[in-house]
N, C-alpha and C positions, 0 to 999 in steps of 0.2 A: 500786898499785891499778889493776885493769883497767877501762878505760872503753869496752869493746866490747859491753857488755850494758846493758839498761835500768837495772838496779840500779847498775851501775858508773858510768854517766854521771850518774845522779842523785846518787851520792855525790860525784862530781867537781864537779857544780854546787853542791852543798851546801857543799863545801870552798872555794868562791870567797870571798875576803874581802869582808865587807860594808863597803865604803869609799866611800860616796857623795861624800866630799871628794876622792877620787882614784880615779876609775872605771877599771878595766882597759880596754885596747883589745882587741878581739876579731877574730880571723880565724875565719870560720865557713863551713861547707860550704853554699852557697846552693841546691844542687840544680838541677833542671831543671823545665820546665813539667810534666813527668810527675807532679810532686808534687800538681798540681791536678786530675789526672784522677779520674774516679770509679773505684772498685775494679773495676767491670765493664769499663771501658775499659782500665784498666791490665793486665787479664788478657790482653789481646791484644798486649802490648808485649814479651813475652819475659822472659828472665832479668834484664835491666837494670831492669825495673819492680819486681822483687822487692826491689831495693836502693834504688832512687830513686823508687818509686811512692808512692801515697797511704797505703798500709798498711805501708810498709817502715821500716827503722830510722831513716833520716834524718828522715822525717816525724814519727816518734815523738819523736826527739830535739828537733827544732825546737819541738814542742808543749810540751816541758819547758823548753827554753832561754829562750824569750821571757818567760814569767811569772817565771822566776828573775831575769832582768835587771831587770825592773820592780820586783820585791820588794826585791832587795838594794840597788839603786842609785837607785831613784826618780828617774830622769833627767828633766831639764828639757827635753831635746831629744835628737834622734838625728842624728848625721852619719854617712852611709853611703857607702862606696866599693864599686863593683861591677866585676866582670870585664867587664861589658858597656857600659862608657862610657869611651872614651879620647879625650884631646885632647893635642896636641903642644905642649909647653913652656909651656902656660898652663892653670891649673886653672879649670874652669868650675864654678859653684856654683848649684844650682837656687834660684830665688826665685819660688816658686809660691804664691799664696794657698791654693789647693786643688790637691793633687798629681794631675795627670793620669797615666794609665798608658800606657806605650809597649809595645805587643805586639810585641816584637822577636824573633819566631820565626815559623817557617813549617812547613807540612806537618802540623799537628796538627788535631784535631777542632774543629768550629765552637764548641763550648762553651768552649774555652780562649781564645777571642777575646771572650768575654762576661764574663770574670772581673771581680770587683769588689774593690777595696781602697780604702776612703775614708780619706784622711789629709790633713793640711794642712802647708804650709811655714811659714816664719817669716823675714821680711825682716831682722829684727835679727840673728838667728842667721846667716843667709847673709852679711850684711855683716861679722859678726865673723870668720867663716871667711876671707873675702877679706882682712880686715885682718891676720890672723895670717900669711897667705902673703906679703903685702907686707912685713911686718916681718922675715920670713925671707929677703927678697930674691928671692922667687919671684913670677912673674906670675899674676894671678888676677882674675876678675871674676864678677859674678852673671849668670845666664842666665834671662830671664823666660819665662813660659808662651807668649808670642807668638813665641819663637825656637826653631827646630829645634835639637836638641842638638848637631848637627854631627858631627865626626869620631868614628866608632866602629868603622870597619873592616868594617861589616856592611851598610851601605846602607839601614838603616831610618830613615825620616824622622819628624820631629815631636818635640815636647817630651815630658817625662814620666819617671817612675820606670820603669826597665827591669825585665825579668822576674827578674833576679838580685836585685832588691829586693822587688817586690810579691809574687812567688810565695812565697818563704819567710816574708815578713812577715805574710801572710794567716794562716799557720799559727801563727806566733809570737805575734801580737798580736790576731788576729781581723780580720774584714772591715771593721769600723767602728772606726777608731783615730784619733780626732781630738783626743784630750786632750793628746798630746805631739807637737810639730812634728818633721817629718822633712825634712832637707836632704841632697841627694846631691851628691857631688863627683866629678869625673872623675879617673881614673888617668892616668899619663903614657904616651902611646902609643909612647915609646921602648922601653917594657917592660924598662927597665934596672933591676936591683935597687936600686942606690944612689940613683938618681933618685926611685924610688917610695918608698924608705925615707925620703928627705928630705921627700917629700910628706906622709907620715904624721907625721914629727917636727915639722913646721912647725905642726901643729894640736894638739900634745900638751897645750898649756895648757887646752884644752877639757875635759880629764879632771878638772881641778881647778875647773871652772866648772859642774859638774853635767851635762855633755854626754857621752852614750854614743857612742863611736866603734866602728863595725862595718865590717869589710871582708870582702866575700863572694867566694868563688871555689871551686875544687875542686882537691884534690891529685892527682886523676887525671881527665883530661879529653881523651880522644882520640876524636873523633867518627868518625875514619877506622878505628878499631879498637874496636868496641863491647865487645869482650872485656875491655878495660882498665877498664871501669866496675864490674866485680864481682869479688870475690875468688874466686868459684867458677870464673871463666873467665880471669882475668888470668894472663898468662905470668910466668915467673920474673923477667924483666927489669922488669916493672911492680912486682912485689913488692919487688925489690931497691931500687928508687928509693923506694918507700914507707918501707922500713926506714931509708934514708939520711936522710929528712926527720926521723924521730923521733930518730935518732942526733944530728943537728944540734941539734934542740930541747933535747935532754937535757944539752947542755954547760953547765956551771955558770957559767963566765965569760961575761959579757955580750958583750964584744968578740970573744972566740973564737967564741961562738955566732953572732954576726952574720956573721963572715967565713965560717963554715961554711955558713950559710944562703945567702950570696952565691955560694958555689961550687956550689950544687945544680944550676943550669942546665948545668953542665959535667959532671954525673954521666952515666955511660954510659947509664943508663936514663931520663934526663930526656925525651928526644924521644919515646920510646915511650909515655910517659904524658901529655906536654904538647907536641904538635906546634907549638903557638904558646904563648907565655908568658902570655897574657892572664889565664888562670884561676889562675895561680900568683902573679902579681904582687901581688894584694891581701894576700898573706902578708907582703910587705915593707912595705906601707903600715901594717898593724897593728903590725908589729915596730918601725917607726920611731916610731909614736905611743906605744908602750910602752917605748921605749929606756930603759935604766938600771934596769929591774926584772927580775924572774924571769919564767918562762913556766910556765903551768899547762895541761896537756892536759885538755880537757873531753870530747873524743871522739876515739878513735884507731882507729875502724873504717877498714878499707882504703879509700883514695880519698876519705874523708869527714872527714879529720882536722880538728879545730877546736881553737883555742888561745886562751888569755887571756894577753896580754902586759902587763908592767908591774905584776906582782904584788908 
């Protein structure tokens, strides 16, 4: 089944198992702030906007993706990992009564600094996440709204959900989404596949507790080479790496699949698509959270691949 068209990804979403007692873990393409531009603004952003802009395929997919998750799994809470928050050797977990937004981008139009996404956190859920990390022998603590999030490698200050969360979530769930709490957890800034796989595996029990685990990144993210963001301009080396991702995902054996996924940063085309591993690492977090199950491709558009782990 092709999941490169609207009808294709809708079929893939429909095929997800309705298992609220064991919710799959998802790696999804979180896109860029361009998703929040008006169509008129996006028109001046070139070919990349056609793929990542407000009327492009990613925006349309996210608009279908969010409601499907809520309908099939009726989650009690959402735990999200993003390419845009890293901490070294210790997981930080947001503990915000109301989630502030961290506008961690620059050079965009003023309107993108006025975006709204109203949501709430949950101290009980945040503490449960910390508890699971400690049970797994990993360091973790909560981070309150009075504390800057700390190490993210980008120099943006302040607390809050980053744009890898609130930009896609506005499309997925609407601008006012307070019925279900959202807690964000940092990825490990080692950017090591095994370490971040372990970060996902540590919280896998949440899937049996009614909690939806989402990990957002992009399978093509080279800001030094904008051609890498679109199949219309991507070079062969970009497309070869994209094919390698899907080849690894398609492996039937869970352990063999895991090892092939771990080997992807050594692929000759990896650096052409990912100069830094941060946007690829969330794939390992989702894989760890869904370890032991199968993988279901829900979107296989070039650079925007999205997967369900633990099927």
